[in-house]
C-alpha positions in Angstrom: 0.0 0.0 0.0 2.8 2.4 0.8 4.2 1.9 -2.7 0.9 2.8 -4.3 0.8 6.0 -2.3 4.4 6.9 -3.2 3.8 6.2 -6.9 0.6 8.3 -6.8 2.4 11.3 -5.1 5.2 11.1 -7.6 2.9 10.8 -10.6 0.6 13.6 -9.5 3.4 16.0 -8.7 5.2 15.1 -12.0 2.2 15.2 -14.3 -0.4 17.4 -12.6 -3.1 14.8 -12.9 -4.4 11.8 -10.9 -3.0 8.5 -12.1 -5.2 5.6 -13.0 -4.6 2.1 -11.6 -3.2 1.1 -15.0 -0.5 3.8 -14.7 0.8 2.4 -11.4 2.7 -0.8 -10.7 0.5 -2.7 -8.3 2.4 -5.8 -6.9 -0.4 -6.9 -4.5 -3.2 -7.4 -6.9 -5.5 -8.6 -4.1 -5.9 -4.9 -3.2 -7.9 -4.5 -6.5 -10.6 -6.8 -5.1 -10.8 -5.6 -1.5 -13.0 -2.7 -0.4 -11.9 -0.7 2.6 -12.1 2.8 4.0 -8.6 4.3 4.3 -6.9 7.4 5.6 -3.5 8.7 4.2 -1.3 10.9 6.3 1.9 12.5 5.1 4.8 13.6 7.4 7.9 15.6 6.7 10.5 16.2 9.4 8.2 14.6 11.9 5.3 17.0 11.2 2.0 16.3 9.4 2.0 18.0 6.0 -1.1 16.4 4.5 -4.0 14.1 5.5 -7.1 12.8 3.8 -9.4 10.0 4.2 -12.9 8.7 4.5 -14.8 7.4 7.5 -17.9 6.1 5.7 -18.4 2.8 3.9 -17.4 3.2 0.3 -17.7 1.2 -2.9 -14.1 1.8 -4.0 -11.4 -0.8 -3.9 -8.4 -0.1 -1.7 -6.3 1.0 -4.7 -8.7 3.7 -5.7 -9.1 4.8 -2.1 -5.3 5.1 -1.8 -5.0 7.0 -5.1 -7.8 9.4 -4.2 -6.7 10.1 -0.6 -3.0 10.4 -1.6 -3.9 13.2 -4.0 -6.3 14.9 -1.6 -3.6 14.8 1.1 -1.4 16.8 -1.2 -4.1 19.4 -1.6 -5.0 19.6 2.1 -5.5 23.4 2.6 -4.3 23.3 6.2 -0.7 22.7 5.1 1.9 24.2 2.7 2.0 22.5 -0.7 4.6 19.7 -1.2 6.8 19.7 -4.2 8.4 16.8 -6.1 11.7 17.6 -4.3 10.0 17.2 -0.9 9.0 13.6 -1.6 12.3 12.1 -0.6 11.7 13.4 2.9 8.0 12.4 3.1 6.9 9.5 5.4 3.6 7.9 4.9 1.0 6.5 7.3 -2.0 4.5 6.1 -4.9 3.7 8.4 -7.4 1.1 7.2 -10.5 1.3 9.3 -11.4 -2.0 10.9 -14.3 -0.9 13.2 -16.4 2.2 13.8 -18.8 2.2 16.7 -20.8 4.9 18.6 -18.9 5.5 21.8 -20.8 3.8 24.6 -18.2 4.5 27.3 -16.7 7.6 28.8 -13.6 9.3 27.4 -11.8 8.1 30.5 -11.7 4.6 29.0 -10.2 5.6 25.7 -6.5 5.2 24.9 -5.3 8.1 22.7 -2.5 5.8 21.5 -4.9 3.3 20.0 -8.3 4.9 19.4 -9.5 7.4 16.9 -12.4 9.7 17.9 -14.9 11.0 15.3 -17.3 13.6 16.5 -20.3 14.9 14.5 -22.4 17.7 15.9 -26.0 16.5 16.3 -27.2 19.2 13.8 -24.5 17.9 11.4 -22.9 21.4 11.2 -19.4 20.2 12.3 -17.3 17.2 12.2 -13.8 16.5 13.6 -11.5 13.5 13.7 -8.6 12.8 16.0 -6.2 10.0 15.0 -4.3 8.0 17.5 -0.7 9.1 18.3 -1.3 12.2 16.1 -0.8 15.1 18.5 1.7 15.7 21.2 -1.0 17.5 23.1 -3.1 14.3 23.3 -1.4 12.3 26.1 -4.3 11.0 28.1 -8.1 10.6 27.8 -8.5 14.0 29.6 -7.0 15.7 26.6 -9.7 14.6 24.1 -12.2 17.5 25.0 -9.4 20.1 24.9 -8.1 19.0 21.5 -11.6 18.7 20.1 -12.5 22.2 21.4 -9.5 23.6 19.5 -10.2 21.7 16.3 -14.0 22.5 16.3 -13.3 26.1 17.3 -16.0 25.9 20.0 -16.2 24.6 23.5 -16.7 20.8 23.0 -19.7 19.4 25.0 -20.1 15.7 24.5 -23.9 15.9 24.8 -24.0 18.1 21.6 -22.2 15.5 19.5 -22.5 11.9 18.2 -19.2 10.3 19.1 -17.6 7.3 17.5 -14.6 5.3 18.5 -12.7 4.0 15.4 -10.1 1.3 15.3 -7.6 0.9 12.4 -4.9 -1.2 11.1 -1.8 1.0 10.5 0.9 0.7 7.8 3.7 3.1 7.7 7.2 3.6 6.3 8.7 5.3 9.4 
């Protein structure tokens, strides 16, 4: 999977367009048959420089998801644009979502090193995601509300949100 992301980043930055599956070398052809929801995060010098993914069930195979989210991560408006020269310094993390359940326990039972948190405001006006091991300010369960308040740009009150705990299988090249 890492190789597909690397090829996609290289192709997009070299050609200015999204590659098709046929323009990539896909050694694990089983990925063409499997459907999964994936999240691609790019790092440079230990800092996040792009991230994109989906948290809903999709009809795309893993390869199409990797291609799409790799390109979207390059276009993430929160970060400075990467160049072709930057790619040798870029590290990749891929999260394949394995479970997604409405949180039925208090934040105090969450482990920020293992669990994602997805919050959706009950009126659907805001959404935020926290990946595990993603922020140095997220050390314990008590930090989830503080980090969510900052990301949502409002005082996070759990009663105003639908909260999901998400588990993933992580692949990375760092």
